C-alpha positions in Angstrom: -9.7 62.6 5.6 -13.4 63.2 5.2 -15.8 60.4 5.8 -18.6 62.2 3.8 -19.6 60.3 0.7 -18.7 62.6 -2.2 -19.4 59.8 -4.8 -22.3 57.5 -3.6 -22.0 53.9 -4.8 -25.4 54.4 -6.8 -27.8 57.1 -7.7 -30.8 56.1 -9.8 -31.5 57.9 -13.0 -35.1 59.0 -12.3 -36.2 62.1 -14.3 -39.3 64.0 -15.1 -40.6 61.5 -17.6 -40.8 58.8 -14.8 -42.4 61.3 -12.4 -45.1 62.3 -14.9 -45.8 58.8 -15.9 -46.4 57.8 -12.2 -48.6 60.8 -11.6 -50.7 59.9 -14.6 -51.3 56.5 -13.2 -52.1 57.7 -9.7 -54.7 60.1 -11.3 -56.2 57.3 -13.4 -57.5 55.4 -10.5 -56.0 52.1 -11.7 -52.9 51.3 -9.7 -52.5 47.5 -10.0 -51.6 45.5 -13.0 -53.3 46.9 -16.2 -52.6 48.7 -19.4 -49.2 50.2 -18.4 -48.0 46.7 -17.4 -49.2 45.3 -20.7 -47.4 48.1 -22.5 -44.2 47.5 -20.5 -44.2 43.8 -21.3 -44.7 44.5 -25.1 -41.8 47.1 -25.2 -39.5 45.0 -23.1 -40.0 41.9 -25.2 -39.3 43.9 -28.4 -36.2 45.4 -26.8 -34.6 42.0 -25.9 -36.1 40.3 -29.1 -38.0 37.8 -27.1 -41.3 36.2 -28.2 -43.1 37.1 -24.9 -42.6 38.8 -21.6 -44.2 38.7 -18.2 -43.8 41.5 -15.6 -43.2 40.3 -12.1 -42.7 42.0 -8.7 -39.0 40.9 -8.5 -36.3 39.1 -10.2 -36.5 36.6 -7.4 -40.1 35.9 -8.0 -39.3 35.5 -11.7 -36.7 32.8 -11.0 -39.1 31.0 -8.7 -41.9 31.3 -11.1 -40.0 29.9 -14.1 -38.7 26.8 -12.0 -42.2 26.2 -10.7 -43.7 26.4 -14.1 -41.3 23.8 -15.4 -42.4 21.5 -12.5 -38.9 21.5 -10.9 -39.2 20.4 -7.3 -38.2 17.8 -4.6 -35.8 15.3 -5.8 -34.4 17.5 -8.6 -31.1 19.3 -8.8 -30.5 22.7 -10.4 -26.8 23.8 -11.1 -25.9 27.5 -10.6 -22.9 29.7 -9.7 -21.6 30.4 -6.2 -20.7 34.0 -7.2 -24.2 35.4 -7.2 -26.7 37.0 -4.9 -28.4 34.5 -2.5 -31.8 34.9 -4.4 -30.5 32.6 -7.2 -30.0 29.8 -4.8 -33.0 30.4 -2.5 -35.4 30.4 -5.5 -34.2 26.9 -6.2 -34.6 25.8 -2.6 -38.2 27.3 -2.4 -39.3 24.8 -5.1 -38.0 21.9 -2.9 -35.2 21.3 -5.4 -31.5 21.0 -4.4 -29.0 23.7 -5.6 -25.6 22.4 -6.9 -22.8 24.9 -7.3 -20.4 24.9 -10.3 -17.3 26.9 -9.9 -16.4 30.1 -11.9 -14.0 30.6 -14.7 -11.5 33.3 -15.1 -14.1 35.8 -16.1 -16.0 35.3 -12.9 -19.1 33.7 -14.6 -20.1 30.1 -14.2 -17.6 27.6 -15.8 -19.1 25.2 -18.3 -16.5 22.6 -17.6 -17.3 22.5 -14.0 -21.1 22.4 -14.9 -20.4 19.2 -17.0 -18.8 17.6 -14.0 -21.7 18.4 -11.7 -24.4 17.0 -13.8 -26.1 13.9 -12.4 -29.2 11.8 -13.2 -31.2 14.2 -10.9 -30.1 17.4 -12.7 -33.1 19.1 -14.3 -31.8 22.7 -15.1 -29.0 25.1 -15.1 -29.2 28.7 -14.1 -26.2 30.8 -15.5 -25.8 34.3 -14.0 -24.5 37.1 -16.3 -22.3 38.6 -13.5 -22.1 42.4 -13.7 -23.6 42.4 -17.1 -20.9 40.1 -18.7 -22.6 37.3 -20.7 -21.8 33.8 -19.7 -20.5 31.2 -22.3 -24.0 30.4 -23.5 -23.1 28.3 -26.5 -21.3 25.8 -24.4 -24.0 25.9 -21.7 -26.7 25.3 -24.3 -24.7 22.4 -25.8 -24.4 20.8 -22.3 -28.1 21.3 -21.7 -29.1 19.9 -25.1 -26.9 16.9 -24.7 -28.4 16.1 -21.2 -32.0 17.2 -21.7 -31.8 20.0 -19.3 -33.7 23.4 -19.0 -31.7 26.6 -19.1 -33.1 29.5 -17.0 -30.8 32.7 -17.4 -30.4 34.8 -14.4 -30.1 38.2 -16.2 -30.7 40.4 -13.2 -27.6 42.3 -14.3 -27.9 42.0 -18.0 -30.6 44.3 -19.5 -29.0 45.5 -22.7 -26.2 43.0 -22.8 -25.4 41.3 -26.1 -24.0 37.9 -26.7 -22.7 37.2 -30.2 -24.7 40.1 -31.8 -28.1 39.3 -30.0 -29.5 40.7 -26.8 -29.8 38.5 -23.8 -33.3 37.3 -24.0 -33.3 36.6 -27.7 -32.0 33.0 -27.7 -34.9 30.5 -27.9 -32.7 27.8 -26.6 -33.2 29.1 -23.1 -36.7 28.2 -21.6 -36.7 31.5 -19.6 -34.6 34.6 -19.0 -35.3 36.5 -15.8 -34.4 40.3 -15.4 -34.4 42.4 -12.2 -35.5 46.0 -11.9 -34.4 46.6 -8.4 -33.3 50.1 -7.3 -29.7 49.7 -8.2 -30.2 48.0 -11.6 -29.5 49.7 -15.0 -33.4 49.7 -15.6 -35.3 50.2 -12.3 -38.9 50.3 -11.2 -37.9 50.5 -7.5 -38.8 46.7 -7.1 -39.7 44.5 -10.0 -38.6 42.2 -12.7 -39.4 40.5 -16.0 -39.5 36.9 -17.3 -39.1 36.4 -21.0 -39.6 33.2 -23.0 -40.1 32.0 -26.6 -42.4 29.1 -25.4 -46.1 30.0 -25.5 -47.1 27.0 -23.2 -44.6 28.0 -20.6 -45.7 31.6 -20.8 -49.3 30.7 -20.0 -48.3 28.4 -17.1 -46.3 31.3 -15.7 -49.2 33.8 -16.2 -51.5 31.4 -14.3 -49.0 30.8 -11.5 -48.1 34.5 -11.3 -51.6 35.6 -10.1 -52.9 33.1 -7.6 -53.4 30.3 -10.1 -56.2 32.0 -11.9 -55.8 31.3 -15.6 -57.0 33.3 -18.5 -59.9 31.0 -19.3 -61.3 31.5 -15.9 -61.3 35.3 -16.5 -62.9 34.9 -19.8 -65.9 33.4 -18.2 -66.8 37.0 -16.9 -69.0 37.4 -20.0 -71.0 34.4 -19.0 -71.5 35.0 -15.3 -70.5 38.6 -14.7 -67.2 40.1 -13.3 -67.6 38.5 -9.9 -66.7 35.1 -11.1 -63.4 33.5 -11.3 -61.7 30.1 -10.8 -58.4 29.1 -9.2 -57.0 26.2 -11.2 -53.8 25.6 -9.2 -51.9 26.9 -6.2 -50.3 30.0 -7.6 -48.4 33.1 -6.2 -48.7 36.9 -5.9 -46.0 37.9 -8.2 -47.6 40.4 -10.6 -46.1 44.0 -11.2 -48.3 47.0 -10.6 -49.0 49.8 -13.1 -47.3 52.3 -10.8 -44.1 50.4 -11.2 -44.6 49.8 -14.9 -45.0 53.5 -15.4 -41.5 54.0 -14.2 -40.2 51.1 -16.2 -41.5 52.3 -19.6 -39.5 55.5 -19.7 -36.6 53.8 -18.1 -36.6 51.2 -20.9 -36.8 54.0 -23.5 -33.6 55.4 -22.0 -31.6 52.2 -21.7 -29.4 52.8 -24.8 -28.5 56.2 -23.5 -27.7 54.8 -20.0 -25.7 52.0 -21.4 -23.6 54.3 -23.6 -22.6 56.3 -20.5 -21.9 53.2 -18.5 -19.7 51.9 -21.3 -17.8 55.1 -21.7 -17.2 55.4 -17.9 -16.1 51.7 -17.6 -13.6 52.2 -20.6 -12.3 55.3 -18.7 -11.8 53.2 -15.5 -10.0 50.5 -17.4 -7.7 52.9 -19.2 -6.9 54.6 -15.9 -6.1 51.2 -14.0 -4.7 49.1 -16.8 -1.0 50.0 -16.2 -1.1 49.4 -12.4 0.5 46.2 -11.3 -1.7 46.2 -8.1 -4.9 46.2 -10.0 -6.8 44.0 -12.6 -9.5 45.4 -14.7 -12.6 43.3 -15.4 -12.8 41.3 -18.6 -14.5 42.9 -21.6 -14.3 40.5 -24.6 -14.6 42.0 -28.0 -17.5 39.7 -29.3 -20.0 40.8 -26.7 -21.7 44.0 -25.6 -21.2 44.4 -21.9 -24.0 46.5 -20.3 -21.7 47.3 -17.3 -24.2 47.0 -14.5 -21.2 46.8 -12.2 -17.5 47.6 -12.5 -15.8 44.9 -10.4 -12.2 45.7 -10.0 -9.7 43.1 -8.9 -6.8 43.6 -6.5 -3.5 41.9 -6.7 -3.2 41.4 -2.9 0.3 39.9 -3.1 1.4 43.4 -4.3 -0.5 45.3 -1.6 0.2 45.9 2.1 -3.6 46.0 2.9 -6.4 43.5 2.3 -9.6 44.2 0.3 -11.6 45.5 3.3 -9.0 48.1 4.3 -8.7 49.1 0.6 -12.5 49.9 0.6 -12.2 51.7 4.0 -9.4 53.9 2.5 -11.7 54.7 -0.3 -14.6 55.5 1.9 -12.3 57.8 3.9 -11.9 59.7 0.5 -15.6 59.8 0.1 -15.9 57.0 -2.4 -18.8 54.5 -1.9 -17.9 51.0 -2.9 -19.5 47.6 -2.5 -18.6 43.8 -3.1 -20.4 41.4 -5.5 -20.8 39.0 -4.2 -20.1 37.1 -1.0 -20.0 33.6 -2.4 -22.9 31.4 -1.6 -20.8 28.8 0.4 -19.9 31.4 2.9 -23.5 32.1 4.0 -24.9 30.3 7.0 -27.9 29.1 5.2 -25.8 27.1 2.9 -23.3 25.9 5.5 -24.4 22.4 5.6 -24.1 21.9 1.9 -20.9 23.9 1.4 -18.4 21.1 2.3 -20.0 18.6 0.0 -17.7 17.8 -2.8 -20.2 18.7 -5.6 -20.3 22.3 -4.0 -16.6 23.0 -3.7 -15.8 26.1 -5.5 -12.1 27.1 -4.8 -11.9 29.7 -7.6 -14.9 31.6 -6.4 -13.6 31.6 -2.9 -10.1 32.7 -4.1 -11.6 35.6 -6.1 -13.9 36.9 -3.5 -11.2 38.6 -1.2 -9.9 40.4 -4.3 -13.0 42.2 -5.6 -14.2 45.8 -5.3 -17.3 47.2 -6.9 -16.7 50.9 -7.9 -19.4 53.5 -8.5 -20.8 53.4 -12.1 -24.0 54.9 -13.1 -25.2 57.5 -15.6 -25.8 60.2 -13.1 -22.2 60.3 -12.1 -20.5 63.6 -13.1 -17.1 63.6 -14.9 -15.5 65.2 -11.9 -16.9 62.3 -9.7 -15.6 59.8 -12.1 -12.2 61.4 -12.0 -12.3 61.5 -8.1 -12.9 57.7 -8.0 -10.0 57.2 -10.5 -7.5 59.4 -8.5 -8.7 57.9 -5.2 -8.2 54.2 -6.3 -4.8 55.0 -7.9 -3.7 56.8 -4.7 -4.8 54.1 -2.3 -3.0 51.4 -4.6 0.2 53.5 -4.8 0.3 54.3 -1.1 -0.2 50.7 0.0 2.0 49.1 -2.7 4.5 46.6 -1.0 7.9 47.9 -0.9 9.6 45.6 -3.3 7.0 46.5 -5.9 7.3 50.2 -5.1 11.1 49.9 -5.9 10.4 48.0 -9.1 7.8 50.8 -10.1 10.2 53.5 -9.4 13.0 51.7 -11.4 10.6 51.2 -14.3 9.7 54.9 -14.2 
């Protein structure tokens, strides 16, 4: 068996448009936040049907910025999912607030029923995470938030181009903010970067001020009175702005999103068709009333039907040249959360039970059809070769 990766887990879709756009910015002499970032914000807010958008240097920064702008801090609690990247939880902790974990449902997303049981008098906000690009049950989440006077900040790091009940993630004014990530592996990439959208003009202005050192727009407008050397810091802000170099990549990436998503959806459908009939495998959910943007294809293993565990399954695929990953190691398993993990309100047995079963397969527009077929045949071969004997006999009898 070869250990050379024939199908990398991810390859970004960067083309000549992105390269030319970056070259133009470099030649312009203006590299930091400027006209390209303003254009990117405008085009992005239109794409997700939001009232406003603020470009930031990472999705993590966007989450922290939204929480800080809503004055969430020490003494407050914020409910989120255990099945997410650590940034969702650390952004809460950086404000001084306490993260509270609500378990997942069958789809892998945060369970509204568990959210309801975790709400206390100290709860200020809910951060649902649209795992892999599959939208959470936002109607139930918003109903809970409205009933308890809570803010909703959507972690849409995976969900550029996802639709929920006919509207793109970012379009719903019931959420105070929606945060997107443009990390290197995302559907839309700027290398590093992110965007916060909102329908609240006051929140937008507070985030704009905090985003760039606490310098508000009124301070900048005083240039005309005193010259362009003068500015005022009105509160302790952050350095979270996105540069024009990154925005120049983001604009053509955004313009190609529908093309990218069409390929992702086609490849995901091909995966699901190929694996649906195998008792050792469970395909990811894809409800008919949403548009999944398929940032990730998270296959689930039926370990009771296999002779090997998930890690050995991944190693067997890697021996066949297939790059894989796992999304995610649940938050309670990380050392930084250890002291909180055993607290009753943070117990998440469904997330811990799902974690050993999940494998993320390669899925991106630059995959060739022969690479897609190689992933399919490799997964099927590994599953068949490692099928438990009693299930092998059943499969042969059925055949």
